[in-house]
KERO-503857 format. One record per residue (C-alpha): residue number from 1; residue in three letters; chain; x, y, z. Coordinates in nm, 4 decimals, always signed. Example, Ala and Ser with C-alpha at 12.3 -4.5 7.8 and 13.67 -1.06 7.14 Angstrom:
// residues 2
+-----+---------+--------+----------+----------+----------+
: num : residuo : cadena :        u :        v :        w :
+-----+---------+--------+----------+----------+----------+
:   1 :     ALA :      A :  +1.2300 :  -0.4500 :  +0.7800 :
:   2 :     SER :      A :  +1.3670 :  -0.1060 :  +0.7140 :
+-----+---------+--------+----------+----------+----------+
END
This chain:
// residues 81
+-----+---------+--------+----------+----------+----------+
: num : residuo : cadena :        u :        v :        w :
+-----+---------+--------+----------+----------+----------+
:   1 :     MET :      A :  +8.3724 : +11.0119 :  +8.9606 :
:   2 :     LYS :      A :  +8.4387 : +10.8568 :  +9.2947 :
:   3 :     VAL :      A :  +8.6106 : +10.5209 :  +9.3088 :
:   4 :     LEU :      A :  +8.5093 : +10.2873 :  +9.5999 :
:   5 :     PHE :      A :  +8.6264 :  +9.9425 :  +9.7041 :
:   6 :     GLY :      A :  +8.3765 :  +9.6829 :  +9.8218 :
:   7 :     SER :      A :  +8.3971 :  +9.5203 : +10.1567 :
:   8 :     GLY :      A :  +8.7333 :  +9.3459 : +10.1960 :
:   9 :     VAL :      A :  +8.8445 :  +9.4331 :  +9.8525 :
:  10 :     ASP :      A :  +9.0745 :  +9.6964 :  +9.9803 :
:  11 :     GLU :      A :  +9.2610 :  +9.4522 : +10.1930 :
:  12 :     VAL :      A :  +9.3145 :  +9.2172 :  +9.8873 :
:  13 :     PHE :      A :  +9.4458 :  +9.5207 :  +9.6823 :
:  14 :     ASP :      A :  +9.6952 :  +9.6081 :  +9.9626 :
:  15 :     ASN :      A :  +9.8446 :  +9.2647 :  +9.9379 :
:  16 :     LEU :      A :  +9.8948 :  +9.2561 :  +9.5702 :
:  17 :     PRO :      A : +10.2478 :  +9.2981 :  +9.4217 :
:  18 :     ALA :      A : +10.3679 :  +9.6516 :  +9.3375 :
:  19 :     PRO :      A : +10.3594 :  +9.6129 :  +8.9611 :
:  20 :     VAL :      A :  +9.9944 :  +9.5072 :  +8.9777 :
:  21 :     LYS :      A :  +9.9066 :  +9.7916 :  +9.2013 :
:  22 :     ALA :      A : +10.0641 : +10.0511 :  +8.9709 :
:  23 :     ASN :      A :  +9.9068 :  +9.9023 :  +8.6543 :
:  24 :     VAL :      A :  +9.5559 :  +9.8872 :  +8.8203 :
:  25 :     ALA :      A :  +9.6057 : +10.2430 :  +8.9592 :
:  26 :     ARG :      A :  +9.6560 : +10.3584 :  +8.5947 :
:  27 :     LYS :      A :  +9.3566 : +10.1670 :  +8.4667 :
:  28 :     ILE :      A :  +9.1355 : +10.3046 :  +8.7477 :
:  29 :     ASN :      A :  +9.2495 : +10.6523 :  +8.6561 :
:  30 :     LEU :      A :  +9.1183 : +10.5897 :  +8.2977 :
:  31 :     LEU :      A :  +8.7938 : +10.4485 :  +8.4373 :
:  32 :     THR :      A :  +8.7089 : +10.7760 :  +8.5940 :
:  33 :     SER :      A :  +8.6917 : +10.9325 :  +8.2542 :
:  34 :     PHE :      A :  +8.5707 : +10.6315 :  +8.0522 :
:  35 :     PRO :      A :  +8.3796 : +10.4025 :  +8.2910 :
:  36 :     LEU :      A :  +8.2192 : +10.1819 :  +8.0331 :
:  37 :     MET :      A :  +8.5458 : +10.0977 :  +7.8410 :
:  38 :     TYR :      A :  +8.5795 :  +9.7394 :  +7.9587 :
:  39 :     PRO :      A :  +8.3504 :  +9.4599 :  +7.8663 :
:  40 :     VAL :      A :  +8.0643 :  +9.3134 :  +8.0709 :
:  41 :     ARG :      A :  +8.1129 :  +8.9539 :  +8.2118 :
:  42 :     ARG :      A :  +7.8517 :  +8.7280 :  +8.0309 :
:  43 :     ARG :      A :  +7.8893 :  +8.4130 :  +8.2549 :
:  44 :     GLY :      A :  +7.9720 :  +8.2798 :  +8.5856 :
:  45 :     ILE :      A :  +7.9224 :  +8.4307 :  +8.9326 :
:  46 :     MET :      A :  +8.0301 :  +8.7778 :  +8.8340 :
:  47 :     ARG :      A :  +7.8057 :  +8.7969 :  +8.5360 :
:  48 :     GLY :      A :  +7.6817 :  +9.1482 :  +8.4639 :
:  49 :     TYR :      A :  +7.9907 :  +9.3158 :  +8.6113 :
:  50 :     ARG :      A :  +8.2444 :  +9.4917 :  +8.3994 :
:  51 :     TYR :      A :  +8.6062 :  +9.3661 :  +8.4277 :
:  52 :     PHE :      A :  +8.9702 :  +9.4280 :  +8.3322 :
:  53 :     GLY :      A :  +9.2795 :  +9.2207 :  +8.3851 :
:  54 :     SER :      A :  +9.6232 :  +9.3015 :  +8.5245 :
:  55 :     PHE :      A :  +9.9120 :  +9.0594 :  +8.5572 :
:  56 :     GLY :      A :  +9.6965 :  +8.7530 :  +8.6233 :
:  57 :     TYR :      A :  +9.4245 :  +8.9116 :  +8.8196 :
:  58 :     LEU :      A :  +9.0742 :  +9.0060 :  +8.7192 :
:  59 :     PHE :      A :  +8.9143 :  +9.3121 :  +8.8636 :
:  60 :     PHE :      A :  +8.5395 :  +9.3404 :  +8.8591 :
:  61 :     TYR :      A :  +8.3554 :  +9.6654 :  +8.8953 :
:  62 :     SER :      A :  +8.0152 :  +9.8259 :  +8.8528 :
:  63 :     VAL :      A :  +7.9259 : +10.1847 :  +8.7508 :
:  64 :     ALA :      A :  +7.6602 : +10.4070 :  +8.9057 :
:  65 :     SER :      A :  +7.5848 : +10.7594 :  +8.8194 :
:  66 :     SER :      A :  +7.8647 : +10.9056 :  +9.0225 :
:  67 :     GLU :      A :  +8.0714 : +10.6166 :  +9.1395 :
:  68 :     ILE :      A :  +8.2765 : +10.3180 :  +9.0286 :
:  69 :     ARG :      A :  +8.2605 : +10.0328 :  +9.2836 :
:  70 :     ILE :      A :  +8.5545 :  +9.7727 :  +9.2565 :
:  71 :     SER :      A :  +8.3530 :  +9.4650 :  +9.3796 :
:  72 :     ALA :      A :  +8.6102 :  +9.1839 :  +9.3530 :
:  73 :     ILE :      A :  +8.9717 :  +9.0864 :  +9.2705 :
:  74 :     ILE :      A :  +8.9977 :  +8.7358 :  +9.1567 :
:  75 :     PRO :      A :  +9.3182 :  +8.5434 :  +9.0203 :
:  76 :     GLY :      A :  +9.2693 :  +8.5176 :  +8.6533 :
:  77 :     ARG :      A :  +9.3153 :  +8.1421 :  +8.6576 :
:  78 :     MET :      A :  +8.9667 :  +8.1136 :  +8.8181 :
:  79 :     SER :      A :  +8.7981 :  +8.1076 :  +8.4870 :
:  80 :     LYS :      A :  +8.4634 :  +7.9896 :  +8.6553 :
:  81 :     ALA :      A :  +8.4198 :  +8.3187 :  +8.8359 :
+-----+---------+--------+----------+----------+----------+
END
């Protein structure tokens, strides 16, 4: 599976601390084998997207037949997202 970053998301990822990047890289690697392993958001702006957390950040993604698209990176304290 191919992993793509949405518009501007790659810039946000580049500015994250190194431990967060390393943890997320490991989780994204798992996603390529098990893309539906994380829950679907049921409320808020990102409703319908799957998500996972890493050191206080939430990463929202969607799955298509041959790709995973990381759509947003939001600080975990923004619970309304």
